[in-house]
VMD Tcl script that draws the C-alpha trace (Angstrom):
set ca {
  {9.43 75.22 -33.01}
  {10.80 78.06 -30.89}
  {7.39 78.87 -29.36}
  {6.68 75.27 -28.28}
  {10.26 74.97 -26.97}
  {9.84 78.08 -24.82}
  {6.54 76.75 -23.42}
  {8.21 73.45 -22.44}
  {11.22 75.20 -20.90}
  {9.14 77.64 -18.85}
  {6.88 74.90 -17.48}
  {9.86 72.66 -16.74}
  {11.55 75.42 -14.75}
  {8.31 76.10 -12.88}
  {8.12 72.40 -11.98}
  {11.76 72.62 -10.79}
  {12.88 69.75 -13.02}
  {16.13 69.23 -14.88}
  {16.49 67.92 -18.40}
  {18.09 64.73 -17.05}
  {15.07 64.04 -14.85}
  {12.72 64.63 -17.78}
  {14.75 62.26 -19.99}
  {14.62 59.55 -17.30}
  {10.86 59.94 -16.93}
  {9.96 60.26 -20.62}
  {12.83 58.08 -21.99}
  {13.69 60.84 -24.52}
  {17.33 61.60 -25.26}
  {18.76 64.73 -23.57}
  {20.01 66.11 -26.92}
  {16.51 65.84 -28.40}
  {15.00 67.63 -25.38}
  {17.54 70.48 -25.68}
  {16.85 70.77 -29.40}
  {13.06 70.93 -28.76}
  {13.43 73.64 -26.10}
  {15.92 75.70 -28.18}
  {14.10 75.15 -31.49}
  {17.25 73.79 -33.17}
  {15.88 72.06 -36.27}
  {19.24 70.57 -37.25}
  {19.39 68.29 -34.17}
  {15.71 67.35 -34.27}
  {14.69 63.86 -35.40}
  {12.23 63.06 -38.18}
  {8.79 64.67 -38.10}
  {6.91 61.50 -37.15}
  {9.22 60.82 -34.17}
  {9.29 64.48 -33.19}
  {5.50 64.64 -33.07}
  {5.43 61.73 -30.61}
  {8.15 63.29 -28.43}
  {6.26 66.62 -28.26}
  {3.07 64.84 -27.23}
  {4.80 62.82 -24.47}
  {6.63 65.91 -23.18}
  {3.33 67.82 -22.99}
  {1.69 64.93 -21.10}
  {4.59 64.76 -18.67}
  {4.36 68.49 -17.87}
  {0.53 68.21 -17.65}
  {-0.10 70.79 -20.39}
  {-2.97 71.10 -22.87}
  {-1.96 68.68 -25.63}
  {-4.30 70.12 -28.28}
  {-3.04 73.72 -27.97}
  {0.62 72.62 -27.96}
  {0.12 70.34 -30.96}
  {-1.65 73.19 -32.82}
  {1.29 75.55 -32.25}
  {3.68 72.73 -33.22}
  {1.87 72.20 -36.56}
  {1.68 75.96 -37.23}
  {5.42 76.33 -36.74}
  {6.11 73.50 -39.20}
  {3.56 74.95 -41.68}
  {1.20 71.95 -41.63}
  {-2.53 71.76 -41.04}
  {-3.76 70.29 -37.81}
  {-4.95 66.73 -38.52}
  {-6.72 66.51 -35.17}
  {-10.21 66.86 -36.74}
  {-9.45 63.90 -38.98}
  {-8.08 61.93 -36.02}
  {-11.19 62.48 -33.92}
  {-13.51 60.31 -36.00}
  {-10.79 57.63 -36.10}
  {-10.58 57.74 -32.34}
  {-14.37 57.62 -32.10}
  {-14.43 54.62 -34.41}
  {-11.70 52.97 -32.38}
  {-13.69 53.75 -29.28}
  {-16.87 52.36 -30.78}
  {-15.34 49.26 -32.38}
  {-14.41 47.57 -29.05}
  {-18.02 47.78 -27.92}
  {-19.14 46.20 -31.17}
  {-16.56 43.47 -30.78}
  {-17.56 42.85 -27.17}
  {-21.22 42.72 -28.19}
  {-20.46 40.27 -31.00}
  {-18.37 38.11 -28.67}
  {-21.17 38.02 -26.11}
  {-23.65 36.99 -28.82}
  {-21.37 34.20 -30.06}
  {-20.86 32.94 -26.50}
  {-24.62 32.92 -25.98}
  {-25.15 30.97 -29.20}
  {-22.49 28.47 -28.16}
  {-24.08 28.03 -24.73}
  {-27.56 27.55 -26.22}
  {-26.32 25.01 -28.76}
  {-24.45 23.14 -26.02}
  {-27.60 22.96 -23.87}
  {-29.65 21.72 -26.83}
  {-27.07 19.04 -27.61}
  {-27.07 17.87 -23.99}
  {-30.88 17.63 -23.97}
  {-30.83 15.59 -27.18}
  {-28.20 13.26 -25.76}
  {-30.24 12.74 -22.58}
  {-33.36 11.91 -24.61}
  {-31.41 9.49 -26.82}
  {-29.93 7.72 -23.79}
  {-33.37 7.38 -22.20}
  {-34.80 5.84 -25.36}
  {-31.97 3.33 -25.54}
  {-32.39 2.40 -21.87}
  {-36.15 1.94 -22.30}
  {-35.57 -0.34 -25.30}
  {-33.17 -2.55 -23.36}
  {-35.55 -2.69 -20.40}
  {-38.44 -3.76 -22.63}
  {-36.29 -6.41 -24.34}
  {-35.21 -7.70 -20.94}
  {-38.79 -7.89 -19.66}
  {-40.19 -9.90 -22.63}
  {-38.16 -13.12 -22.10}
  {-38.80 -13.09 -18.39}
  {-42.57 -13.21 -19.01}
  {-42.17 -16.19 -21.38}
  {-40.00 -17.99 -18.88}
  {-42.61 -17.44 -16.18}
  {-45.34 -18.89 -18.41}
  {-43.26 -21.97 -19.17}
  {-42.52 -22.44 -15.51}
  {-46.22 -22.10 -14.66}
  {-47.18 -24.72 -17.25}
  {-44.45 -27.23 -16.38}
  {-45.23 -27.73 -12.66}
  {-48.60 -29.36 -13.54}
  {-46.80 -32.29 -15.13}
  {-44.17 -32.43 -12.40}
  {-46.75 -32.31 -9.65}
  {-48.61 -35.24 -11.22}
  {-45.37 -37.17 -11.44}
  {-44.55 -36.35 -7.83}
  {-48.00 -37.46 -6.69}
  {-47.60 -40.76 -8.54}
  {-44.16 -41.34 -7.08}
  {-45.39 -40.55 -3.60}
  {-48.30 -42.96 -4.04}
  {-45.88 -45.73 -5.11}
  {-43.66 -44.93 -2.16}
  {-46.55 -45.05 0.29}
  {-47.63 -48.42 -1.08}
  {-44.10 -49.77 -0.78}
  {-43.72 -48.46 2.74}
  {-46.99 -50.03 3.77}
  {-45.93 -53.41 2.40}
  {-42.55 -53.12 4.08}
  {-44.13 -52.23 7.41}
  {-46.48 -55.18 7.15}
  {-43.61 -57.52 6.30}
  {-41.60 -56.22 9.25}
  {-44.53 -56.72 11.57}
  {-44.98 -60.29 10.33}
  {-41.28 -61.03 10.76}
  {-41.25 -59.62 14.30}
  {-44.31 -61.69 15.20}
  {-42.64 -64.82 13.81}
  {-39.50 -64.10 15.83}
  {-41.52 -63.76 19.00}
  {-43.15 -67.13 18.35}
  {-39.79 -68.76 17.87}
  {-38.44 -67.20 21.07}
  {-41.44 -68.47 23.04}
  {-41.08 -72.00 21.64}
  {-37.29 -72.08 22.29}
  {-35.97 -73.76 25.41}
  {-34.39 -71.71 28.23}
  {-31.10 -73.59 27.79}
  {-30.47 -71.92 24.43}
  {-31.09 -68.50 25.95}
  {-28.51 -69.23 28.65}
  {-26.02 -70.26 25.99}
  {-26.61 -66.97 24.18}
  {-25.98 -65.05 27.37}
  {-22.76 -66.92 28.00}
  {-21.54 -66.20 24.50}
  {-22.24 -62.50 24.91}
  {-20.26 -62.40 28.14}
  {-17.32 -64.11 26.47}
  {-17.29 -61.56 23.71}
  {-17.24 -58.72 26.21}
  {-14.34 -60.30 28.09}
  {-12.35 -60.62 24.89}
  {-12.83 -56.94 23.99}
  {-11.69 -55.55 27.36}
  {-8.08 -56.86 27.34}
  {-7.48 -55.32 23.91}
  {-8.44 -51.91 25.28}
  {-6.11 -52.38 28.24}
  {-3.20 -53.33 26.02}
  {-3.67 -50.18 23.93}
  {-3.82 -48.01 27.02}
  {-0.65 -49.56 28.50}
  {1.41 -49.07 25.33}
  {0.87 -45.29 25.10}
  {2.33 -44.26 28.49}
  {5.50 -46.28 27.80}
  {6.14 -44.22 24.64}
  {5.41 -40.97 26.47}
  {7.83 -41.80 29.32}
  {10.70 -42.34 26.89}
  {10.11 -38.93 25.28}
  {9.52 -37.05 28.54}
  {12.71 -38.14 30.34}
  {15.65 -36.81 28.32}
  {18.92 -36.37 30.17}
  {19.84 -32.82 30.95}
  {23.25 -31.71 29.81}
  {25.75 -30.63 32.44}
  {28.84 -29.44 30.52}
  {32.18 -30.23 32.16}
  {35.65 -28.86 31.37}
  {38.96 -29.87 32.99}
  {42.33 -28.26 32.22}
  {45.31 -30.43 33.26}
  {48.68 -28.68 33.74}
  {51.62 -31.12 34.00}
  {54.16 -30.19 36.69}
  {56.32 -33.21 35.79}
  {56.29 -36.09 33.32}
  {53.10 -38.05 34.03}
  {50.34 -40.26 32.58}
  {46.58 -40.50 33.12}
  {43.41 -42.10 31.72}
  {39.90 -40.62 31.44}
  {36.34 -41.37 30.32}
  {33.98 -38.84 28.73}
  {30.23 -39.43 29.35}
  {30.84 -43.11 30.30}
  {32.43 -43.91 26.93}
  {35.72 -45.63 26.05}
  {38.83 -44.91 28.09}
  {41.61 -42.80 26.70}
  {45.21 -42.59 27.97}
  {47.48 -39.59 27.60}
  {51.04 -38.83 28.69}
  {52.26 -35.29 29.31}
  {55.62 -33.70 29.81}
  {56.35 -30.95 32.27}
  {54.64 -27.62 31.48}
  {52.30 -29.26 28.94}
  {48.54 -28.68 29.14}
  {45.61 -30.90 28.12}
  {41.92 -29.90 28.03}
  {39.03 -32.39 28.47}
  {35.42 -31.43 27.66}
  {32.23 -33.45 28.22}
  {28.47 -32.96 28.13}
  {27.62 -34.90 31.30}
  {30.58 -36.38 33.27}
  {34.35 -37.03 33.30}
  {36.14 -39.95 35.05}
  {39.86 -39.18 35.59}
  {42.53 -41.65 36.83}
  {45.92 -40.04 37.60}
  {49.08 -42.17 37.97}
  {50.70 -39.47 40.10}
  {48.29 -37.22 41.99}
  {51.01 -34.71 42.87}
  {52.36 -34.22 39.35}
  {49.47 -32.19 37.91}
  {47.49 -29.05 38.59}
  {43.70 -29.06 37.79}
  {41.22 -26.35 36.77}
  {37.53 -27.45 36.77}
  {34.95 -25.25 34.95}
  {37.14 -22.18 35.36}
  {37.84 -22.83 39.08}
  {41.39 -23.68 40.09}
  {41.51 -26.93 42.14}
  {45.28 -27.08 42.53}
  {47.22 -30.35 43.06}
  {44.65 -33.10 43.70}
  {46.89 -35.67 45.50}
  {50.33 -36.62 46.79}
  {53.50 -37.26 44.80}
  {53.95 -40.85 43.64}
  {50.39 -41.91 44.59}
  {47.64 -42.72 42.11}
  {44.25 -41.07 42.47}
  {40.88 -41.37 40.69}
  {38.50 -38.40 40.35}
  {34.95 -37.97 38.97}
  {33.38 -34.73 37.77}
  {30.89 -33.65 38.79}
}
mol new
graphics top color blue
foreach p $ca { graphics top sphere $p radius 0.5 }
foreach p [lrange $ca 0 end-1] q [lrange $ca 1 end] { graphics top cylinder $p $q radius 0.2 }
display resetview
């Protein structure tokens, strides 16, 4: 182990590498590396592990692995098992090709079988479709034959019916002609007085119909006028401030009168949609505000006054 250790140490020093750097790169413990370089068998691990460490160290330093492993085996007094390992490596190298070849063959077989199955399915579907098409065509041909045979009877029936109709129409036309001729004879034989009476009656009927139309036409506009002329709202608001004890009456939208008495400094509000009629007993005893505008005192003290808004 001393010879292999010297080789590793010399090449490591040539590469200007420390043991710590080698341990980081190869992930081998520093103590194991020192034991390999010094040939200290007491600190070396088991033979199987040591063999792997020697191989990785040789690869890291880019040395000839075979020569180093030969010296390593000679130092430990064991034969070189490299010749036995070569055929194993060759078999390992050859086995992947065999596996790849077998996999490719299986994939080809699978693809071929899949294609064959698809073709069989397509043929089966076509046969089923053809069967259904043939079954669908057979009843249509029978129906056509029945329809072709039936119209002969129907056409005969139609011809007979048409013949009966033509005979009836001819008789009806003849009867109508005879009736019209008889009416003409009666009109010629009739006196002119009866014709005048008929004319008078027709005129009377027309006169009776016209007033009804006029009555209907006159009723509609009356209803429309009532709907069209609604009164427009004109909201009114009066605030009455009493300057002294006083009384007054008022009407809202021409409704019933109301009377109210106020004491000094009291306020009363009147609201209406259209108009307000106000009768004050004392025109100088109140102050008015109309729709937010101050009107002030409307009259003189002790004199009654009547107001209308608007």
